[in-house]
CHARMM-style PDB file with segment names, atoms N, HN, CA, C and O in Angstrom:
ATOM      1  N   MET     1       0.622  -1.429  -0.132  1.00  0.00      PROA
ATOM      2  CA  MET     1      -0.267  -0.367   0.329  1.00  0.00      PROA
ATOM      3  C   MET     1       0.960   1.287  -0.413  1.00  0.00      PROA
ATOM      4  O   MET     1       2.112   1.410   0.003  1.00  0.00      PROA
ATOM      5  N   LYS     2       0.459   2.114  -1.279  1.00  0.00      PROA
ATOM      6  HN  LYS     2      -0.477   2.015  -1.617  1.00  0.00      PROA
ATOM      7  CA  LYS     2       1.785   3.454  -1.058  1.00  0.00      PROA
ATOM      8  C   LYS     2       1.370   4.229   0.434  1.00  0.00      PROA
ATOM      9  O   LYS     2       0.381   4.043   1.142  1.00  0.00      PROA
ATOM     10  N   ASN     3       2.341   5.018   0.587  1.00  0.00      PROA
ATOM     11  HN  ASN     3       3.145   5.169   0.012  1.00  0.00      PROA
ATOM     12  CA  ASN     3       2.294   5.764   1.633  1.00  0.00      PROA
ATOM     13  C   ASN     3       1.312   6.994   1.715  1.00  0.00      PROA
ATOM     14  O   ASN     3       0.790   7.364   2.766  1.00  0.00      PROA
ATOM     15  N   TRP     4       1.161   7.457   0.749  1.00  0.00      PROA
ATOM     16  HN  TRP     4       1.585   7.156  -0.105  1.00  0.00      PROA
ATOM     17  CA  TRP     4      -0.097   8.589   1.291  1.00  0.00      PROA
ATOM     18  C   TRP     4      -1.526   7.980   1.268  1.00  0.00      PROA
ATOM     19  O   TRP     4      -2.547   8.585   1.593  1.00  0.00      PROA
ATOM     20  N   VAL     5      -1.451   6.701   0.839  1.00  0.00      PROA
ATOM     21  HN  VAL     5      -0.621   6.210   0.575  1.00  0.00      PROA
ATOM     22  CA  VAL     5      -3.066   6.101   1.527  1.00  0.00      PROA
ATOM     23  C   VAL     5      -3.154   5.433   3.080  1.00  0.00      PROA
ATOM     24  O   VAL     5      -4.110   5.311   3.845  1.00  0.00      PROA
ATOM     25  N   LYS     6      -1.876   5.092   3.192  1.00  0.00      PROA
ATOM     26  HN  LYS     6      -1.099   5.191   2.571  1.00  0.00      PROA
ATOM     27  CA  LYS     6      -1.632   4.798   4.775  1.00  0.00      PROA
ATOM     28  C   LYS     6      -1.817   6.179   5.453  1.00  0.00      PROA
ATOM     29  O   LYS     6      -2.683   6.020   6.313  1.00  0.00      PROA
ATOM     30  N   LYS     7      -1.365   7.532   5.447  1.00  0.00      PROA
ATOM     31  HN  LYS     7      -0.662   7.661   4.748  1.00  0.00      PROA
ATOM     32  CA  LYS     7      -1.571   8.435   5.786  1.00  0.00      PROA
ATOM     33  C   LYS     7      -2.440   9.039   5.859  1.00  0.00      PROA
ATOM     34  O   LYS     7      -2.466   9.644   6.930  1.00  0.00      PROA
ATOM     35  N   GLY     8      -3.591   9.305   4.984  1.00  0.00      PROA
ATOM     36  HN  GLY     8      -3.570   8.814   4.113  1.00  0.00      PROA
ATOM     37  CA  GLY     8      -5.071   9.475   4.008  1.00  0.00      PROA
ATOM     38  C   GLY     8      -5.818   8.823   4.974  1.00  0.00      PROA
ATOM     39  O   GLY     8      -6.580   9.515   5.649  1.00  0.00      PROA
ATOM     40  N   LEU     9      -5.730   7.149   5.260  1.00  0.00      PROA
ATOM     41  HN  LEU     9      -5.111   6.587   4.711  1.00  0.00      PROA
ATOM     42  CA  LEU     9      -6.476   6.588   6.215  1.00  0.00      PROA
ATOM     43  C   LEU     9      -6.414   6.864   7.351  1.00  0.00      PROA
ATOM     44  O   LEU     9      -7.465   6.841   7.990  1.00  0.00      PROA
ATOM     45  N   LEU    10      -5.247   7.201   7.978  1.00  0.00      PROA
ATOM     46  HN  LEU    10      -4.393   7.219   7.459  1.00  0.00      PROA
ATOM     47  CA  LEU    10      -4.869   7.336   8.964  1.00  0.00      PROA
ATOM     48  C   LEU    10      -5.818   8.786   9.664  1.00  0.00      PROA
ATOM     49  O   LEU    10      -6.341   8.766  10.778  1.00  0.00      PROA
ATOM     50  N   TRP    11      -5.849   9.703   8.914  1.00  0.00      PROA
ATOM     51  HN  TRP    11      -5.424   9.719   8.009  1.00  0.00      PROA
ATOM     52  CA  TRP    11      -6.527  10.940   8.840  1.00  0.00      PROA
ATOM     53  C   TRP    11      -8.082  10.490   9.402  1.00  0.00      PROA
ATOM     54  O   TRP    11      -8.712  10.562  10.458  1.00  0.00      PROA
ATOM     55  N   GLY    12      -8.272  10.022   8.121  1.00  0.00      PROA
ATOM     56  HN  GLY    12      -7.761   9.964   7.264  1.00  0.00      PROA
ATOM     57  CA  GLY    12      -9.756   9.782   8.190  1.00  0.00      PROA
ATOM     58  C   GLY    12     -10.509   9.117   8.729  1.00  0.00      PROA
ATOM     59  O   GLY    12     -11.735   9.121   8.618  1.00  0.00      PROA
ATOM     60  N   ALA    13      -9.525   8.159   9.687  1.00  0.00      PROA
ATOM     61  HN  ALA    13      -8.529   8.156   9.776  1.00  0.00      PROA
ATOM     62  CA  ALA    13      -9.600   7.327  10.732  1.00  0.00      PROA
ATOM     63  C   ALA    13     -10.156   8.435  11.904  1.00  0.00      PROA
ATOM     64  O   ALA    13     -11.263   8.596  12.417  1.00  0.00      PROA
ATOM     65  N   ILE    14      -8.681   9.204  12.096  1.00  0.00      PROA
ATOM     66  HN  ILE    14      -7.781   9.073  11.680  1.00  0.00      PROA
ATOM     67  CA  ILE    14      -9.371  10.280  13.308  1.00  0.00      PROA
ATOM     68  C   ILE    14     -10.271  10.925  13.037  1.00  0.00      PROA
ATOM     69  O   ILE    14     -11.249  11.011  13.779  1.00  0.00      PROA
ATOM     70  N   GLY    15     -10.165  11.578  11.842  1.00  0.00      PROA
ATOM     71  HN  GLY    15      -9.371  11.508  11.239  1.00  0.00      PROA
ATOM     72  CA  GLY    15     -11.527  12.820  11.521  1.00  0.00      PROA
ATOM     73  C   GLY    15     -12.714  12.036  11.902  1.00  0.00      PROA
ATOM     74  O   GLY    15     -13.447  12.793  12.538  1.00  0.00      PROA
ATOM     75  N   TYR    16     -13.219  10.909  11.809  1.00  0.00      PROA
ATOM     76  HN  TYR    16     -12.624  10.294  11.293  1.00  0.00      PROA
ATOM     77  CA  TYR    16     -14.155   9.603  11.563  1.00  0.00      PROA
ATOM     78  C   TYR    16     -14.588   9.787  12.934  1.00  0.00      PROA
ATOM     79  O   TYR    16     -15.749  10.063  13.236  1.00  0.00      PROA
ATOM     80  N   VAL    17     -13.462   9.602  13.913  1.00  0.00      PROA
ATOM     81  HN  VAL    17     -12.519   9.377  13.667  1.00  0.00      PROA
ATOM     82  CA  VAL    17     -13.458   9.305  15.750  1.00  0.00      PROA
ATOM     83  C   VAL    17     -14.078  11.081  16.576  1.00  0.00      PROA
ATOM     84  O   VAL    17     -15.156  11.468  17.027  1.00  0.00      PROA
ATOM     85  N   VAL    18     -12.976  11.586  16.443  1.00  0.00      PROA
ATOM     86  HN  VAL    18     -12.100  11.272  16.077  1.00  0.00      PROA
ATOM     87  CA  VAL    18     -13.159  13.002  16.585  1.00  0.00      PROA
ATOM     88  C   VAL    18     -14.276  13.465  16.367  1.00  0.00      PROA
ATOM     89  O   VAL    18     -14.911  13.503  17.421  1.00  0.00      PROA
ATOM     90  N   THR    19     -15.173  14.059  15.019  1.00  0.00      PROA
ATOM     91  HN  THR    19     -14.657  14.027  14.162  1.00  0.00      PROA
ATOM     92  CA  THR    19     -15.943  14.613  14.562  1.00  0.00      PROA
ATOM     93  C   THR    19     -17.280  13.617  15.038  1.00  0.00      PROA
ATOM     94  O   THR    19     -18.166  14.042  15.780  1.00  0.00      PROA
ATOM     95  N   MET    20     -17.264  12.355  14.530  1.00  0.00      PROA
ATOM     96  HN  MET    20     -16.545  12.009  13.927  1.00  0.00      PROA
ATOM     97  CA  MET    20     -18.579  11.447  14.310  1.00  0.00      PROA
ATOM     98  C   MET    20     -18.995  10.337  15.612  1.00  0.00      PROA
ATOM     99  O   MET    20     -20.033   9.694  15.458  1.00  0.00      PROA
ATOM    100  N   VAL    21     -18.179  10.119  16.886  1.00  0.00      PROA
ATOM    101  HN  VAL    21     -17.336  10.641  17.011  1.00  0.00      PROA
ATOM    102  CA  VAL    21     -17.707   9.840  18.724  1.00  0.00      PROA
ATOM    103  C   VAL    21     -17.234  11.258  19.784  1.00  0.00      PROA
ATOM    104  O   VAL    21     -17.663  11.639  20.873  1.00  0.00      PROA
ATOM    105  N   LEU    22     -16.337  11.692  19.017  1.00  0.00      PROA
ATOM    106  HN  LEU    22     -15.989  11.383  18.132  1.00  0.00      PROA
ATOM    107  CA  LEU    22     -16.341  11.937  20.594  1.00  0.00      PROA
ATOM    108  C   LEU    22     -16.415  13.429  20.667  1.00  0.00      PROA
ATOM    109  O   LEU    22     -16.067  13.900  21.750  1.00  0.00      PROA
ATOM    110  N   PHE    23     -16.766  14.209  19.810  1.00  0.00      PROA
ATOM    111  HN  PHE    23     -17.049  13.826  18.931  1.00  0.00      PROA
ATOM    112  CA  PHE    23     -17.885  15.432  19.972  1.00  0.00      PROA
ATOM    113  C   PHE    23     -19.658  15.246  20.359  1.00  0.00      PROA
ATOM    114  O   PHE    23     -20.326  16.061  20.995  1.00  0.00      PROA
ATOM    115  N   PRO    24     -20.067  14.145  19.864  1.00  0.00      PROA
ATOM    116  CA  PRO    24     -21.373  13.530  20.085  1.00  0.00      PROA
ATOM    117  C   PRO    24     -20.959  13.311  21.632  1.00  0.00      PROA
ATOM    118  O   PRO    24     -21.283  14.373  22.163  1.00  0.00      PROA
ATOM    119  N   VAL    25     -20.532  12.661  22.396  1.00  0.00      PROA
ATOM    120  HN  VAL    25     -20.269  11.798  21.964  1.00  0.00      PROA
ATOM    121  CA  VAL    25     -20.092  11.871  23.426  1.00  0.00      PROA
ATOM    122  C   VAL    25     -19.688  13.531  24.413  1.00  0.00      PROA
ATOM    123  O   VAL    25     -20.421  13.533  25.401  1.00  0.00      PROA
ATOM    124  N   ILE    26     -19.327  14.046  24.403  1.00  0.00      PROA
ATOM    125  HN  ILE    26     -18.731  14.044  23.600  1.00  0.00      PROA
ATOM    126  CA  ILE    26     -19.004  15.248  24.766  1.00  0.00      PROA
ATOM    127  C   ILE    26     -19.800  15.904  25.079  1.00  0.00      PROA
ATOM    128  O   ILE    26     -19.827  16.475  26.169  1.00  0.00      PROA
ATOM    129  N   ASP    27     -20.583  15.983  24.275  1.00  0.00      PROA
ATOM    130  HN  ASP    27     -20.562  15.519  23.390  1.00  0.00      PROA
ATOM    131  CA  ASP    27     -22.023  17.086  23.703  1.00  0.00      PROA
ATOM    132  C   ASP    27     -23.615  16.822  24.091  1.00  0.00      PROA
ATOM    133  O   ASP    27     -24.662  17.336  23.697  1.00  0.00      PROA
ATOM    134  N   GLY    28     -23.297  15.752  25.072  1.00  0.00      PROA
ATOM    135  HN  GLY    28     -22.446  15.334  25.392  1.00  0.00      PROA
ATOM    136  CA  GLY    28     -24.224  14.533  25.586  1.00  0.00      PROA
ATOM    137  C   GLY    28     -25.048  14.088  24.935  1.00  0.00      PROA
ATOM    138  O   GLY    28     -25.902  13.418  25.515  1.00  0.00      PROA
ATOM    139  N   GLU    29     -25.157  14.290  23.283  1.00  0.00      PROA
ATOM    140  HN  GLU    29     -24.463  14.835  22.812  1.00  0.00      PROA
ATOM    141  CA  GLU    29     -25.499  13.737  22.086  1.00  0.00      PROA
ATOM    142  C   GLU    29     -25.630  12.268  22.539  1.00  0.00      PROA
ATOM    143  O   GLU    29     -24.826  11.620  23.208  1.00  0.00      PROA
ATOM    144  N   ASP    30     -27.094  11.793  21.910  1.00  0.00      PROA
ATOM    145  HN  ASP    30     -27.748  12.320  21.367  1.00  0.00      PROA
ATOM    146  CA  ASP    30     -26.880  10.098  21.768  1.00  0.00      PROA
ATOM    147  C   ASP    30     -26.454   9.742  20.464  1.00  0.00      PROA
ATOM    148  O   ASP    30     -26.894  10.436  19.547  1.00  0.00      PROA
ATOM    149  N   LEU    31     -25.682   8.799  20.185  1.00  0.00      PROA
ATOM    150  HN  LEU    31     -25.324   8.235  20.929  1.00  0.00      PROA
ATOM    151  CA  LEU    31     -25.280   8.624  18.963  1.00  0.00      PROA
ATOM    152  C   LEU    31     -25.745   7.748  18.584  1.00  0.00      PROA
ATOM    153  O   LEU    31     -26.046   6.728  19.204  1.00  0.00      PROA
ATOM    154  N   SER    32     -25.994   8.175  16.668  1.00  0.00      PROA
ATOM    155  HN  SER    32     -25.749   9.003  16.164  1.00  0.00      PROA
ATOM    156  CA  SER    32     -27.210   7.700  16.044  1.00  0.00      PROA
ATOM    157  C   SER    32     -26.491   6.556  14.884  1.00  0.00      PROA
ATOM    158  O   SER    32     -25.593   6.772  14.070  1.00  0.00      PROA
ATOM    159  N   VAL    33     -27.136   5.483  15.114  1.00  0.00      PROA
ATOM    160  HN  VAL    33     -27.866   5.307  15.775  1.00  0.00      PROA
ATOM    161  CA  VAL    33     -26.021   4.532  13.811  1.00  0.00      PROA
ATOM    162  C   VAL    33     -26.587   5.194  12.570  1.00  0.00      PROA
ATOM    163  O   VAL    33     -25.864   6.183  12.686  1.00  0.00      PROA
ATOM    164  N   THR    34     -27.254   5.444  11.532  1.00  0.00      PROA
ATOM    165  HN  THR    34     -27.841   4.641  11.438  1.00  0.00      PROA
ATOM    166  CA  THR    34     -27.294   6.268  10.539  1.00  0.00      PROA
ATOM    167  C   THR    34     -26.195   7.168  10.666  1.00  0.00      PROA
ATOM    168  O   THR    34     -25.144   6.729  10.199  1.00  0.00      PROA
ATOM    169  N   LYS    35     -26.155   8.135  11.094  1.00  0.00      PROA
ATOM    170  HN  LYS    35     -27.008   8.492  11.474  1.00  0.00      PROA
ATOM    171  CA  LYS    35     -25.187   9.313  11.159  1.00  0.00      PROA
ATOM    172  C   LYS    35     -23.791   8.769  11.421  1.00  0.00      PROA
ATOM    173  O   LYS    35     -22.919   9.590  11.137  1.00  0.00      PROA
ATOM    174  N   LEU    36     -23.210   7.263  12.024  1.00  0.00      PROA
ATOM    175  HN  LEU    36     -23.918   6.596  12.256  1.00  0.00      PROA
ATOM    176  CA  LEU    36     -21.998   6.865  12.132  1.00  0.00      PROA
ATOM    177  C   LEU    36     -21.911   5.504  11.108  1.00  0.00      PROA
ATOM    178  O   LEU    36     -20.829   4.926  11.212  1.00  0.00      PROA
ATOM    179  N   ILE    37     -22.915   4.856  10.082  1.00  0.00      PROA
ATOM    180  HN  ILE    37     -23.795   5.325   9.997  1.00  0.00      PROA
ATOM    181  CA  ILE    37     -22.545   4.623   8.604  1.00  0.00      PROA
ATOM    182  C   ILE    37     -22.236   5.296   7.888  1.00  0.00      PROA
ATOM    183  O   ILE    37     -21.431   5.016   6.999  1.00  0.00      PROA
ATOM    184  N   LEU    38     -22.768   6.384   8.043  1.00  0.00      PROA
ATOM    185  HN  LEU    38     -23.421   6.612   8.765  1.00  0.00      PROA
ATOM    186  CA  LEU    38     -22.931   7.985   6.460  1.00  0.00      PROA
ATOM    187  C   LEU    38     -21.547   7.970   6.678  1.00  0.00      PROA
ATOM    188  O   LEU    38     -20.905   7.504   5.737  1.00  0.00      PROA
ATOM    189  N   GLY    39     -20.584   8.534   8.134  1.00  0.00      PROA
ATOM    190  HN  GLY    39     -21.106   8.913   8.898  1.00  0.00      PROA
ATOM    191  CA  GLY    39     -19.649   8.945   8.218  1.00  0.00      PROA
ATOM    192  C   GLY    39     -19.040   8.048   7.472  1.00  0.00      PROA
ATOM    193  O   GLY    39     -19.033   8.297   6.267  1.00  0.00      PROA
ATOM    194  N   ILE    40     -18.459   6.950   7.868  1.00  0.00      PROA
ATOM    195  HN  ILE    40     -18.464   6.747   8.847  1.00  0.00      PROA
ATOM    196  CA  ILE    40     -17.403   6.217   7.358  1.00  0.00      PROA
ATOM    197  C   ILE    40     -17.289   6.316   5.738  1.00  0.00      PROA
ATOM    198  O   ILE    40     -16.087   6.256   5.482  1.00  0.00      PROA
ATOM    199  N   PRO    41     -18.017   6.439   4.579  1.00  0.00      PROA
ATOM    200  CA  PRO    41     -17.449   6.506   3.252  1.00  0.00      PROA
ATOM    201  C   PRO    41     -17.281   8.445   3.038  1.00  0.00      PROA
ATOM    202  O   PRO    41     -16.846   9.136   2.116  1.00  0.00      PROA
ATOM    203  N   LEU    42     -17.855   8.761   4.354  1.00  0.00      PROA
ATOM    204  HN  LEU    42     -18.208   8.200   5.102  1.00  0.00      PROA
ATOM    205  CA  LEU    42     -17.542  10.531   3.894  1.00  0.00      PROA
ATOM    206  C   LEU    42     -15.941  10.833   4.132  1.00  0.00      PROA
ATOM    207  O   LEU    42     -15.163  11.481   3.433  1.00  0.00      PROA
ATOM    208  N   TRP    43     -15.683   9.980   5.637  1.00  0.00      PROA
ATOM    209  HN  TRP    43     -16.315   9.453   6.205  1.00  0.00      PROA
ATOM    210  CA  TRP    43     -14.734  10.466   6.359  1.00  0.00      PROA
ATOM    211  C   TRP    43     -13.228   9.457   5.361  1.00  0.00      PROA
ATOM    212  O   TRP    43     -12.037   9.697   5.163  1.00  0.00      PROA
ATOM    213  N   LEU    44     -14.017   8.514   5.046  1.00  0.00      PROA
ATOM    214  HN  LEU    44     -14.984   8.320   5.208  1.00  0.00      PROA
ATOM    215  CA  LEU    44     -12.548   7.455   4.251  1.00  0.00      PROA
ATOM    216  C   LEU    44     -12.359   8.381   3.144  1.00  0.00      PROA
ATOM    217  O   LEU    44     -11.133   8.427   3.042  1.00  0.00      PROA
ATOM    218  N   ILE    45     -12.986   9.353   2.014  1.00  0.00      PROA
ATOM    219  HN  ILE    45     -13.982   9.316   2.096  1.00  0.00      PROA
ATOM    220  CA  ILE    45     -13.067   9.750   0.884  1.00  0.00      PROA
ATOM    221  C   ILE    45     -12.251  11.388   1.380  1.00  0.00      PROA
ATOM    222  O   ILE    45     -11.595  12.186   0.712  1.00  0.00      PROA
ATOM    223  N   VAL    46     -12.594  11.386   2.586  1.00  0.00      PROA
ATOM    224  HN  VAL    46     -13.127  10.737   3.129  1.00  0.00      PROA
ATOM    225  CA  VAL    46     -11.919  12.673   2.938  1.00  0.00      PROA
ATOM    226  C   VAL    46     -10.578  12.232   3.472  1.00  0.00      PROA
ATOM    227  O   VAL    46      -9.647  12.959   3.126  1.00  0.00      PROA
ATOM    228  N   GLY    47     -10.314  11.343   4.134  1.00  0.00      PROA
ATOM    229  HN  GLY    47     -11.070  10.752   4.415  1.00  0.00      PROA
ATOM    230  CA  GLY    47      -9.016  11.347   4.046  1.00  0.00      PROA
ATOM    231  C   GLY    47      -8.147  10.810   2.760  1.00  0.00      PROA
ATOM    232  O   GLY    47      -6.945  11.056   2.662  1.00  0.00      PROA
ATOM    233  N   LEU    48      -8.618  10.319   2.129  1.00  0.00      PROA
ATOM    234  HN  LEU    48      -9.594  10.119   2.209  1.00  0.00      PROA
ATOM    235  CA  LEU    48      -7.557   9.870   0.794  1.00  0.00      PROA
ATOM    236  C   LEU    48      -7.641  10.918   0.515  1.00  0.00      PROA
ATOM    237  O   LEU    48      -6.451  11.214   0.398  1.00  0.00      PROA
ATOM    238  N   ALA    49      -8.400  12.127   0.215  1.00  0.00      PROA
ATOM    239  HN  ALA    49      -9.366  11.887   0.310  1.00  0.00      PROA
ATOM    240  CA  ALA    49      -7.900  13.274  -0.523  1.00  0.00      PROA
ATOM    241  C   ALA    49      -6.951  14.134   0.164  1.00  0.00      PROA
ATOM    242  O   ALA    49      -5.939  14.628  -0.334  1.00  0.00      PROA
ATOM    243  N   LEU    50      -7.365  14.264   1.338  1.00  0.00      PROA
ATOM    244  HN  LEU    50      -8.187  13.863   1.743  1.00  0.00      PROA
ATOM    245  CA  LEU    50      -5.901  14.571   2.177  1.00  0.00      PROA
ATOM    246  C   LEU    50      -4.821  14.035   2.028  1.00  0.00      PROA
ATOM    247  O   LEU    50      -3.737  14.568   1.788  1.00  0.00      PROA
ATOM    248  N   GLY    51      -5.191  12.448   2.229  1.00  0.00      PROA
ATOM    249  HN  GLY    51      -6.071  12.016   2.424  1.00  0.00      PROA
ATOM    250  CA  GLY    51      -3.264  12.186   2.075  1.00  0.00      PROA
ATOM    251  C   GLY    51      -2.883  12.355   0.328  1.00  0.00      PROA
ATOM    252  O   GLY    51      -1.746  12.759   0.082  1.00  0.00      PROA
ATOM    253  N   TYR    52      -3.567  12.132  -0.546  1.00  0.00      PROA
ATOM    254  HN  TYR    52      -4.490  11.804  -0.346  1.00  0.00      PROA
ATOM    255  CA  TYR    52      -2.921  12.794  -1.769  1.00  0.00      PROA
ATOM    256  C   TYR    52      -2.539  14.203  -2.326  1.00  0.00      PROA
ATOM    257  O   TYR    52      -1.613  14.604  -3.032  1.00  0.00      PROA
ATOM    258  N   LEU    53      -3.716  14.851  -1.675  1.00  0.00      PROA
ATOM    259  HN  LEU    53      -4.468  14.525  -1.101  1.00  0.00      PROA
ATOM    260  CA  LEU    53      -3.269  16.098  -1.530  1.00  0.00      PROA
ATOM    261  C   LEU    53      -1.515  16.838  -1.122  1.00  0.00      PROA
ATOM    262  O   LEU    53      -0.721  17.647  -1.599  1.00  0.00      PROA
ATOM    263  N   VAL    54      -1.658  15.835   0.161  1.00  0.00      PROA
ATOM    264  HN  VAL    54      -2.303  15.177   0.549  1.00  0.00      PROA
ATOM    265  CA  VAL    54      -0.417  16.470   0.140  1.00  0.00      PROA
ATOM    266  C   VAL    54       0.968  15.113   0.288  1.00  0.00      PROA
ATOM    267  O   VAL    54       1.886  15.158   1.107  1.00  0.00      PROA
ATOM    268  N   LYS    55       0.788  14.221  -0.548  1.00  0.00      PROA
ATOM    269  HN  LYS    55       0.042  14.184  -1.213  1.00  0.00      PROA
ATOM    270  CA  LYS    55       1.959  13.358  -0.976  1.00  0.00      PROA
ATOM    271  C   LYS    55       3.060  13.887  -2.001  1.00  0.00      PROA
ATOM    272  O   LYS    55       4.168  13.406  -2.238  1.00  0.00      PROA
ATOM    273  N   GLY    56       2.609  14.708  -2.396  1.00  0.00      PROA
ATOM    274  HN  GLY    56       1.708  15.098  -2.203  1.00  0.00      PROA
ATOM    275  CA  GLY    56       3.871  15.708  -3.081  1.00  0.00      PROA
ATOM    276  C   GLY    56       4.688  16.829  -1.912  1.00  0.00      PROA
ATOM    277  O   GLY    56       5.678  17.551  -2.026  1.00  0.00      PROA
ATOM    278  N   THR    57       4.054  16.650  -1.160  1.00  0.00      PROA
ATOM    279  HN  THR    57       3.249  16.064  -1.067  1.00  0.00      PROA
ATOM    280  CA  THR    57       4.925  18.215  -0.332  1.00  0.00      PROA
ATOM    281  C   THR    57       5.948  17.576   0.727  1.00  0.00      PROA
ATOM    282  O   THR    57       5.759  16.580   1.425  1.00  0.00      PROA
ATOM    283  N   LYS    58       7.238  18.518   0.658  1.00  0.00      PROA
ATOM    284  HN  LYS    58       7.392  19.327   0.091  1.00  0.00      PROA
ATOM    285  CA  LYS    58       8.106  17.765   1.121  1.00  0.00      PROA
ATOM    286  C   LYS    58       8.865  19.580   1.361  1.00  0.00      PROA
ATOM    287  O   LYS    58       8.761  20.608   0.691  1.00  0.00      PROA
ATOM    288  N   GLU    59       9.746  19.180   2.888  1.00  0.00      PROA
ATOM    289  HN  GLU    59       9.830  18.345   3.432  1.00  0.00      PROA
ATOM    290  CA  GLU    59      10.868  19.601   2.979  1.00  0.00      PROA
ATOM    291  C   GLU    59      11.732  20.237   1.822  1.00  0.00      PROA
ATOM    292  O   GLU    59      12.794  19.618   1.753  1.00  0.00      PROA
ATOM    293  N   THR    60      11.643  21.494   0.663  1.00  0.00      PROA
ATOM    294  HN  THR    60      10.780  21.996   0.719  1.00  0.00      PROA
ATOM    295  CA  THR    60      13.032  21.787   0.487  1.00  0.00      PROA
ATOM    296  C   THR    60      13.840  22.461   0.660  1.00  0.00      PROA
ATOM    297  O   THR    60      14.852  22.519  -0.038  1.00  0.00      PROA
ATOM    298  N   ALA    61      13.604  23.132   1.621  1.00  0.00      PROA
ATOM    299  HN  ALA    61      12.782  23.085   2.188  1.00  0.00      PROA
ATOM    300  CA  ALA    61      15.104  24.124   2.077  1.00  0.00      PROA
ATOM    301  C   ALA    61      15.747  22.796   2.730  1.00  0.00      PROA
ATOM    302  O   ALA    61      15.051  21.842   3.078  1.00  0.00      PROA
ATOM    303  N   PRO    62      17.443  22.847   2.883  1.00  0.00      PROA
ATOM    304  CA  PRO    62      18.031  22.311   3.886  1.00  0.00      PROA
ATOM    305  C   PRO    62      18.380  22.569   4.906  1.00  0.00      PROA
ATOM    306  O   PRO    62      18.793  23.710   5.112  1.00  0.00      PROA
ATOM    307  N   ALA    63      18.352  21.654   5.895  1.00  0.00      PROA
ATOM    308  HN  ALA    63      18.016  20.727   5.728  1.00  0.00      PROA
ATOM    309  CA  ALA    63      18.276  21.914   7.419  1.00  0.00      PROA
ATOM    310  C   ALA    63      20.039  22.791   8.111  1.00  0.00      PROA
ATOM    311  O   ALA    63      21.231  22.647   7.839  1.00  0.00      PROA
ATOM    312  N   LYS    64      19.660  23.204   8.567  1.00  0.00      PROA
ATOM    313  HN  LYS    64      18.692  23.321   8.788  1.00  0.00      PROA
ATOM    314  CA  LYS    64      21.267  24.014   9.264  1.00  0.00      PROA
ATOM    315  C   LYS    64      22.488  22.948   9.652  1.00  0.00      PROA
ATOM    316  O   LYS    64      22.746  22.233  10.620  1.00  0.00      PROA
ATOM    317  N   GLY    65      22.861  23.126   8.860  1.00  0.00      PROA
ATOM    318  HN  GLY    65      22.651  23.707   8.073  1.00  0.00      PROA
ATOM    319  CA  GLY    65      24.653  22.982   9.221  1.00  0.00      PROA
ATOM    320  C   GLY    65      24.621  21.827   7.936  1.00  0.00      PROA
ATOM    321  O   GLY    65      25.503  21.001   8.173  1.00  0.00      PROA
ATOM    322  N   ARG    66      24.084  21.582   6.985  1.00  0.00      PROA
ATOM    323  HN  ARG    66      23.368  22.253   6.792  1.00  0.00      PROA
ATOM    324  CA  ARG    66      24.173  20.552   5.967  1.00  0.00      PROA
ATOM    325  C   ARG    66      24.463  22.157   5.158  1.00  0.00      PROA
ATOM    326  O   ARG    66      23.988  23.286   5.037  1.00  0.00      PROA
ATOM    327  N   LYS    67      25.823  21.115   4.661  1.00  0.00      PROA
ATOM    328  HN  LYS    67      26.209  20.198   4.760  1.00  0.00      PROA
ATOM    329  CA  LYS    67      26.099  21.628   3.345  1.00  0.00      PROA
ATOM    330  C   LYS    67      25.839  21.364   1.753  1.00  0.00      PROA
ATOM    331  O   LYS    67      26.321  20.246   1.570  1.00  0.00      PROA
ATOM    332  N   LYS    68      25.330  21.824   0.548  1.00  0.00      PROA
ATOM    333  HN  LYS    68      24.939  22.732   0.697  1.00  0.00      PROA
ATOM    334  CA  LYS    68      24.718  21.276  -0.599  1.00  0.00      PROA
ATOM    335  C   LYS    68      26.195  20.353  -0.863  1.00  0.00      PROA
ATOM    336  O   LYS    68      27.333  20.725  -0.577  1.00  0.00      PROA
ATOM    337  N   LYS    69      25.760  18.950  -1.543  1.00  0.00      PROA
ATOM    338  HN  LYS    69      24.836  18.647  -1.775  1.00  0.00      PROA
ATOM    339  CA  LYS    69      26.373  18.066  -2.005  1.00  0.00      PROA
ATOM    340  C   LYS    69      27.035  19.329  -3.473  1.00  0.00      PROA
ATOM    341  O   LYS    69      26.300  20.133  -4.046  1.00  0.00      PROA
ATOM    342  N   LYS    70      28.375  19.162  -3.726  1.00  0.00      PROA
ATOM    343  HN  LYS    70      28.972  18.509  -3.260  1.00  0.00      PROA
ATOM    344  CA  LYS    70      28.518  19.353  -5.227  1.00  0.00      PROA
ATOM    345  C   LYS    70      28.655  18.507  -6.009  1.00  0.00      PROA
ATOM    346  O   LYS    70      29.106  17.419  -5.650  1.00  0.00      PROA
ATOM    347  N   ARG    71      28.326  18.738  -7.236  1.00  0.00      PROA
ATOM    348  HN  ARG    71      27.959  19.622  -7.527  1.00  0.00      PROA
ATOM    349  CA  ARG    71      28.236  18.304  -8.716  1.00  0.00      PROA
ATOM    350  C   ARG    71      29.424  17.776  -9.672  1.00  0.00      PROA
ATOM    351  OT1 ARG    71      29.186  17.467 -10.840  1.00  0.00      PROA
TER     352      ARG     71
END
C-alpha cells in the first residue's frame, strides 16, 4: 500500500472518531447508528483526498549545518 494512502486512511480514521464519536459524546448527544454508518464513506473520501493532496509536499530547504553536495 502506498504511503499517501496509509496516511490518508489514518487521517480519515482520526477525523471520523473525533467528529462522529468524540464530539457528540462530549456534547451529551445520543450516538445515531445512521450517522455513524454515513460517516464512514465520508471520512474515507476526505482522508484519501487529504493524503493525496499532501503526498508531494516535502521540505525543500536544507537543514541548518548541512552543506549542499557538489556535482
